[in-house]
C-alpha positions as semicolon CSV with decimal commas, in nm:
position;residue;x (nm);y (nm);z (nm)
1;M;1,500;-3,613;2,495
2;S;1,298;-3,304;2,584
3;T;1,020;-3,164;2,366
4;A;1,021;-2,828;2,549
5;P;1,223;-2,633;2,284
6;W;0,997;-2,764;2,004
7;R;0,685;-2,681;2,204
8;Q;0,819;-2,333;2,279
9;R;0,890;-2,268;1,908
10;W;0,542;-2,395;1,818
11;Q;0,379;-2,164;2,074
12;Q;0,586;-1,870;1,948
13;W;0,486;-1,947;1,588
14;Q;0,119;-1,974;1,693
15;S;0,138;-1,637;1,873
16;L;0,220;-1,471;1,539
17;R;-0,075;-1,619;1,348
18;P;-0,433;-1,495;1,315
19;K;-0,701;-1,717;1,465
20;L;-1,017;-1,783;1,269
21;H;-1,358;-1,785;1,437
22;R;-1,695;-1,877;1,289
23;D;-1,783;-1,505;1,272
24;G;-1,446;-1,343;1,207
25;A;-1,083;-1,352;1,316
26;S;-0,850;-1,251;1,599
27;L;-0,514;-1,093;1,532
28;P;-0,259;-1,138;1,811
29;A;-0,094;-0,825;1,951
30;T;0,249;-0,972;1,868
31;L;0,154;-0,995;1,499
32;L;0,017;-0,640;1,498
33;L;0,326;-0,511;1,682
34;A;0,560;-0,672;1,427
35;S;0,357;-0,521;1,142
36;L;0,357;-0,173;1,303
37;Q;0,732;-0,194;1,360
38;Q;0,793;-0,294;0,999
39;Q;0,579;-0,008;0,866
40;L;0,664;0,274;1,109
41;D;1,013;0,226;1,253
42;S;1,254;0,492;1,128
43;E;1,532;0,719;1,256
44;Q;1,269;0,945;1,416
45;L;1,024;0,684;1,547
46;R;1,040;0,337;1,695
47;V;0,738;0,128;1,792
48;V;0,820;-0,028;2,129
49;D;0,513;-0,213;2,253
50;L;0,143;-0,278;2,195
51;Q;-0,087;-0,389;2,475
52;L;-0,445;-0,469;2,377
53;Q;-0,699;-0,473;2,661
54;P;-1,082;-0,457;2,666
55;E;-1,114;-0,114;2,828
56;E;-0,809;0,076;2,703
57;S;-0,514;-0,034;2,495
58;V;-0,166;0,122;2,479
59;L;0,080;0,177;2,195
60;E;0,426;0,281;2,314
61;L;0,654;0,479;2,084
62;D;1,006;0,616;2,118
63;I;1,056;0,942;1,929
64;Q;1,382;1,122;1,859
65;Q;1,253;1,462;1,740
66;P;1,164;1,726;1,847
67;L;1,300;1,556;2,163
68;R;1,384;1,209;2,281
69;A;1,078;1,075;2,457
70;R;0,869;0,767;2,522
71;L;0,508;0,831;2,418
72;Q;0,212;0,626;2,533
73;L;-0,090;0,641;2,307
74;F;-0,385;0,517;2,515
75;F;-0,676;0,425;2,288
76;H;-1,005;0,243;2,248
77;F;-1,218;0,175;1,946
78;G;-1,530;0,382;1,896
79;E;-1,793;0,386;1,625
80;L;-1,756;0,167;1,319
81;D;-1,949;0,322;1,028
82;W;-1,959;0,047;0,767
83;P;-2,143;0,240;0,491
84;K;-1,876;0,515;0,511
85;R;-1,598;0,258;0,571
86;T;-1,465;0,450;0,872
87;L;-1,356;0,353;1,220
88;L;-1,326;0,603;1,505
89;I;-1,045;0,556;1,758
90;H;-1,051;0,767;2,075
91;Y;-0,708;0,839;2,222
92;R;-0,508;1,034;2,474
93;L;-0,134;1,087;2,464
94;Q;0,118;1,088;2,748
95;G;0,493;1,101;2,742
96;T;0,814;1,076;2,940
97;P;1,133;1,261;2,836
98;Q;1,433;1,035;2,768
99;D;1,710;1,298;2,761
100;S;1,960;1,297;3,047
101;G;2,064;1,666;3,055
102;L;1,874;1,886;3,300
103;I;1,787;2,160;3,048
104;R;1,679;1,916;2,774
105;R;1,482;1,711;3,028
106;T;1,306;2,026;3,157
107;L;1,225;2,140;2,802
108;G;1,107;1,788;2,725
109;T;0,879;1,789;3,029
110;L;0,731;2,122;2,919
111;L;0,673;1,994;2,566
112;L;0,516;1,671;2,692
113;T;0,290;1,874;2,921
114;A;0,174;2,058;2,608
115;L;0,111;1,720;2,444
116;D;-0,102;1,614;2,739
117;A;-0,291;1,945;2,709
118;G;-0,407;1,865;2,356
119;L;-0,121;1,953;2,121
120;G;-0,033;1,587;2,072
121;S;-0,244;1,558;1,759
122;H;0,003;1,780;1,569
123;L;0,293;1,555;1,667
124;L;0,094;1,244;1,570
125;Q;0,004;1,403;1,235
126;R;0,370;1,465;1,166
127;L;0,476;1,115;1,271
128;A;0,199;0,950;1,067
129;A;0,213;1,183;0,765
130;E;0,268;0,894;0,522
131;L;-0,033;0,699;0,648
132;V;-0,298;0,846;0,417
133;F;-0,574;0,630;0,566
134;L;-0,552;0,814;0,903
135;D;-0,724;1,143;0,982
136;I;-0,580;1,255;1,317
137;Q;-0,786;1,498;1,523
138;P;-0,719;1,630;1,879
139;Q;-0,898;1,346;2,065
140;H;-0,975;1,089;1,800
141;I;-0,841;0,927;1,487
142;V;-1,059;0,841;1,190
143;V;-0,937;0,533;1,003
144;H;-1,056;0,528;0,643
145;L;-1,088;0,153;0,600
146;D;-1,127;0,171;0,223
147;Q;-0,775;0,321;0,203
148;L;-0,613;0,072;0,442
149;P;-0,401;-0,167;0,226
150;P;-0,516;-0,502;0,380
151;F;-0,878;-0,391;0,364
152;T;-0,841;-0,280;0,002
153;R;-0,710;-0,628;-0,090
154;W;-1,003;-0,788;0,097
155;Q;-1,256;-0,568;-0,086
156;E;-1,109;-0,675;-0,419
157;Q;-1,147;-1,048;-0,344
158;S;-1,419;-1,194;-0,560
159;F;-1,684;-1,442;-0,454
160;P;-1,904;-1,580;-0,736
161;G;-1,790;-1,297;-0,963
162;K;-1,866;-1,011;-0,725
163;S;-1,671;-0,828;-0,455
164;L;-1,656;-1,017;-0,127
165;A;-1,727;-0,686;0,048
166;R;-2,067;-0,687;-0,121
167;Y;-2,167;-0,990;0,089
168;L;-1,974;-0,941;0,412
169;Q;-1,930;-0,643;0,639
170;L;-1,718;-0,567;0,940
171;K;-1,961;-0,565;1,235
172;S;-1,729;-0,482;1,524
173;I;-1,371;-0,445;1,641
174;T;-1,293;-0,532;2,001
175;T;-0,979;-0,593;2,204
176;P;-0,992;-0,900;2,424
177;P;-0,661;-0,931;2,612
178;D;-0,367;-0,933;2,368
179;H;-0,585;-0,967;2,053
180;L;-0,767;-0,753;1,803
181;R;-1,101;-0,924;1,733
182;L;-1,271;-0,858;1,400
183;T;-1,634;-0,971;1,383
184;L;-1,789;-1,012;1,040
185;G;-2,154;-1,037;0,937
186;W;-2,365;-1,066;0,627
187;H;-2,422;-0,740;0,446
188;R;-2,793;-0,683;0,398
189;Q;-2,863;-0,559;0,050
190;G;-3,128;-0,289;0,067
């Protein structure tokens, strides 16, 4: 009797669970990908893949309008401003047309060249219009953490009668291979 199928199911289940550390938590890329797909997938947009790496991570999207294309959003985390509850994400956008017709493929290539030249922020703004916690600029995205639903729930958690966010703060966000690492620290009351 082989235990391989059970072990494989256990490893798959573990890959979808956050890991706690003494100073924070790690969220696996597979968990984040599933969450992004649940929140963003629609007739116009499909989240295909998420690869988290220390230097530069990649989010792959398939879009249907204004053309069929595969977009790669290359990104890395920048400044975390805890007092303002903002996180800066630097990005660049590249794409590959998915249409098979010569004219549509040529038009797609021209449009994607424009995206590479800096017009990608407008497309991202349109695709992420419902995500009120994102402020998309030409080369960076500002995440307003206090408007991000999981963060809002965390801020409302009480610890001896006061907000947990009063005691703890998010110190850093890093991307070791295939994980998003959140490091917490004590908030110094001033």
